[in-house]
N, C-alpha and C positions, 0 to 999 in steps of 0.2 A: 632353215631360216628361223631365226629367233626374233621375236618382237614381243612387245608388251601384250600379254593376253593371247599370244599365238603359240601353237604347238610346233615343234620341229616337224618339217615336212620330210618324210622318209621316202625312199624310192629303192627299187632294185633294177638292175640291168644285166643283160647277158655279157659275160666277160670271163676270162680265165680265172680259176681259183687255185691258189697254192695249197695243195693237199698236205704240205708239211707244216703249215701254220694252223692255228685253231680254226675250225670250220664245222659246219653242219653238213650232214649227208642225208638226203631225202631218198626214201625207198618206197616201192610199191610191192604189193603181194602180201602173202601171209606173214604176220609178225614173226621175226626170228631169222634163222639161218637161210630160209628160202626167199626172203625178201630181196628184190632186185634194186640196186642203186640206180637212181635216175638223175640226180642233180647234186651239186655241191653249192654251199652258200658260205661266202667269206664273211668274217667279222667286218662290220661297216667301216668305211673310210669316210669321215665326215658324216653325212646323212645318207650315204648310198651303199647298198649291198651289191657285191658282184655275185652273179649266179651263173654257174656253168652246167649246162645240160649235158648229160653223158650219153654216149651211144649205147643202145641196148639192142644188139643184133638178134637176140632171141625173140623179139617182138616184131610182128608185122607192122607196116607203116601206119595203118589206120589205128591200131591199138596204141602205138607210140604217140600219135597225135592226140588221142583221147587222154592218155596219161599225162602228156606234157601240159595240156590244158588244165587238168586237175591240179597239177603241181603249181602252175602259174596262179591259179585261183587261191591256193593255200599261201603261196608267197605273198601275194597281194593282201590277203586278209591279215595274216600274222605280222608282216613286216611294215605294212603301210596303213591299212584301213582300221585296224584294231585301236589305234591311237595310244599305244603304250608309250610312256616317256622314254623307255629304253627297250626297243623291240628285240635287240640281241639278247638281253637278259631274260626277257619274256620267252623267247624261242628256246633258250636253255631250259627254263622251267617247263615249258610245254613238252619237251622231250620225255619228261618223267610222268606225264599225266595219262589217265585212262583214255582220254579222248584221242591221244596220239596212238595208242595201241589199237583202238577200234576204228580209226580213220583209214581211208584208202591209201593215204600218203603218211608215211611214218618218218619222223625226224629223229636223228641221233646226233649228239654233240661229240666232237673229237677235240678236246681242249689242248692236247699235245700234238695235234696234226694227225698224220697217217695212223691207221689202226696198228 
């Protein structure tokens, strides 16, 4: 929503994400090869991001719920609450920051789609 003196209102919602298109992949665990992918985030359409939570069979249900809540908190912070004029561009920037490496949830950008 654009209006005089108003910021665009961003949102994210659960939906399928096309992994062959540019997207973010969110991981948990030790930074690097052992990190486990837990969600995909599509480039926004309008002011809405599609987010697909991935199945993680190696995690028990209570750990999966805890991780999903942590991921939801990060999604809400970076894509909605932070108030960036272009949260997609900011999320790409965030992928290269130290805070991304040391966070429980790690973001990676795949500009050409699948790895």
